[in-house]
C-alpha positions, 0 to 999 in steps of 0.5 A, a space after each residue: 500500500 505504501 509503495 502505491 501511495 509513493 508512486 502516486 505522489 511521484 506521478 502527480 509531482 511530475 505533472 505539477 512540475 511542468 508549470 513551475 521554476 527550476 527550483 520547483 522541479 528540484 523540489 518535486 524530484 526530491 519528494 519522489 525519493 525522500 522516503 527511501 533516500 533521506 540523506 540524498 534529499 537533505 543534501 539537495 534541499 540544503 543546497 537550495 537558498 530559500 531566498 531564491 524561491 519566487 512563490 509562496 508555494 515553493 517556499 512552503 514545499 521547501 520548508 516542508 521537505 527540509 523539515 521531513 529530511 531532517 527528521 528522517 535523518 534523525 536530526 532533531 530540529 527545533 526550528 518552528 519558524 521554518 515548518 510554520 511557513 508550510 503549515 500556514 500555506 497548506 492549512 487553507 489549501 485543498 492539498 490534504 496530503 501536504 496539509 497532513 505532513 505539515 501538521 505532523 512535522 510541526 508536531 515532531 519539532 514541538 516534541 523536540 522542543 518538549 512542548 507536548 501540549 502543542 504537539 498533541 494538538 497538531 498531531 490530532 489535526 494531522 490525524 483528522 486529515 490522514 483519516 479523511 484520505 485513508 493514509 494508514 501509514 502516516 496514521 501509524 506514524 501519528 499515533 506512534 508520536 502521540 504514544 511517545 508524547 504521552 509516555 514523556 508525561 507518564 500517562 501510560 494508559 493513553 500511551 498504550 492505547 495509541 501504541 496499539 492504534 499505531 500497530 493496527 494502522 501499520 498492519 493496515 498499511 502493509 508495512 510490517 517493519 514499522 508494525 514491528 517497531 509499534 510492537 516495541 511501543 506497546 511493550 514499552 507502555 506495558 513496562 511503564 505501567 508496571 505490567 512486566 509480564 505482558 511487556 516481557 511476552 511482547 518483547 519475545 515477539 519483538 526479538 523473534 521478528 528482529 532476527 527473522 527480518 535481520 533488523 539488529 536494532 530491533 533485536 537490541 531494543 527488544 532485548 533491552 526492554 526484555 531485560 528491564 521487564 525481567 528485572 521488574 519481575 525479579 527474574 534476575 537470571 533472564 535479565 542477565 541473559 538479555 543484557 549479555 546477549 546485547 553485549 555479544 551483538 554489540 557492546 558499544 550500544 550499552 548505555 549507563 541505564 543498561 549497565 545499571 540494570 545489568 548490575 542490579 541483576 548481578 546483585 540480585 544473583 549475588 554475583 558481587 564482582 560482576 555487579 561491582 564491575 558495572 558500578 565502576 563502568 557507570 562511575 566512568 561515564 555518569 556520576 549523577 546516576 548512583 542507584 546501583 552504587 546505593 544498592 551495592 553500598 547497602 549490601 556491603 553495610 556501608 550506610 554512610 556511602 549508601 546515603 551519599 549515593 542516594 542523595 546524589 541519585 535523588 538530586 538527579 531524579 528531582 531535577 528530572 521531575 522539576 524539568 517536567 513541571 517547569 517546562 511542560 506544565 507551565 508551557 501548557 498553561 501559557 499555550 492554553 491561554 494563547 489558544 483561547 485568545 485566538 479562538 475568541 478573535 476567530 469567533 469560534 470559541 464555542 466550537 472548540 471549547 471541549 479541546 481547550 478544556 482537554 488541554 487544561 485537564 492535561 495540565 492538571 494531570 501532568 502536575 498530579 503525575 509529577 507530584 505522585 512521582 515525587 511522593 514515591 521518591 520520598 517514600 523510598 527515602 523513608 523505607 531506607 531510613 529504617 536501616 541507616 545509622 545516620 538517621 538524624 541526617 536522613 530525617 533532615 533531608 526528608 524535612 527539606 523534601 517535604 518543604 518542596 512537596 508543599 511548594 509543589 502542592 501550592 503550584 497545583 492549587 494555583 493551577 486548579 484556580 486557573 481551571 476554576 476561573 476558566 470553568 466560570 468563564 465558560 458558564 458565563 458564556 453559556 448564560 450569555 448564549 441563551 439571551 442571544 439571537 436564536 433566529 439562525 438554525 446553524 447557530 442552534 446546531 453548533 450549540 447542540 454539538 456541545 450540549 453534553 460536553 461537560 458530562 462527556 468530559 466527566 465520563 472520560 475522566 471516570 473511565 481513565 481514573 476508576 480504581 486509581 489511588 486515594 489522591 484521585 478519589 474526589 474526581 472519581 466520586 464526582 464523576 460517579 455522581 453524574 454518570 451513575 444511572 444515566 444508562 438505565 434511567 428511562 426518563 433521562 433517555 427520553 429527555 435526551 431523545 426529545 432534545 435530539 429531535 428538537 435540534 437535529 431535525 427529528 433525526 431519532 423519530 425518522 430513524 425509528 420510522 425508517 428502521 423499525 426492526 432495530 433492537 432497543 439497545 441499537 436505538 439507545 446506542 444511536 441516540 447517544 452517538 447523535 447526542 454527541 457523547 464520546 465512545 468513552 462516555 457511551 461505554 460508561 453509560 452502557 456498562 461496556 468496555 471501549 472496544 465493545 462500544 467501537 464494535 457495536 458502532 461498527 455493526 450498527 453502521 453496517 446495518 444501516 449501510 446495507 439497508 434499502 433506506 434512501 436516507 441511509 447516508 444521512 443516518 450513517 454520517 453520525 457514526 463516522 
């Protein structure tokens, strides 16, 4: 499939080149081989001076091709200005393929800049375009990037979801090589979610596929992930085998983290001499990572050295957490405010309100994750405090960390206030809408699209956080008070159907008339879809898993499509 798409692009490019300058011809030619020969493409593109390009179309294509070539050559560009030239040109054009590419590579650059909220927004835009043109290969790339982004901010549930979507898309595109790497993303998500058994199982398949396809990099990364998962299971022997196999293939690829994990596995098997050797290798490379040293000194009973190593390790980990909070959370809030301002200027704030709230929730989730991780770090300190000779010194260190946690809690409260203010502004806007001119039917329809957005957001939050830690009990309780009983409340269902018929041209009444033989459960499912509820919300209302909802929607769509109704396209549209 991918080969056919590339061939089509080549033909169309040559057809378009006949009417443009010499530089345009060069750009068209580069596009025909950039996928297979990105290094050659980069050389050609770097030889073209953007100042010599005569038209906006040429400048946009050059900016896009150069951003693509840098990414495909594993050069992490952070030049937003260059790719923005392409985005500004293609976003209002009918060229859906290049519009998709411009959004995707803008997101890739934003990932390099650790601007994860911006990246997710542009990846979702790219996803919409890719779906409209059925480009499954780039859908796979887009979902992989979304999975990576959620992995960066420790949202393992979403990371796993999009890794699976990436794998399915690559399979549909026929690209088994990329599908194998999508499997690696799935295994990583399992590992990060502490499902070590599933991670190890998938890692075996990855290693096998790597050997079958002579992909040494896939084999090495599969072994690395397997080693981490076995270590998480305390299966030290299997972990040692995985890392020693990497060394046999190519010892130069072993990282500090690899030697740390191998050393911990050796220590677990009480192979002290080998564990000590790993510790020495780490000291020669990166003195900030001291976890293996801490475990070694604790094993030897040298608690003073163990404490020193622990303080160094936690200083390193705390800095990582601070970077996530300051660079991601703060940036996300700033981006949200900027995005809201732009929406007001464009007079489309009601159409995009749900996305804005999603960004705000994402900010809060990131902050909560960071705080949880920080508390976990403090908990580890308390555990080893029991075995430390220098107990008083350790207690002082914990007091300092508790002060830092208090400051972080204040930050979260401030961000909660931002969210409350935004919610109040949203309620004020809704009250104002009720007093505005209602003569235009299109305005009523646009308002309808978001009538249930608040419930939808709450049910999505319930779906994600049910059964989580006590710190999230409040949001779980709030969600349950809203969604409990909706799926079985006959009066509530009747009110929803009445509302839908009022503002959607009696669609449910027409649907029941044209499809009298449908099951009651299918009518209810179709009602929720037309009302604008997400698949997650529907799953909560019906008491079904997300994949079951997707399957039921697909079957309902097929029933309608295969019917003799003259209006089947009209009724199928909400299910797409």
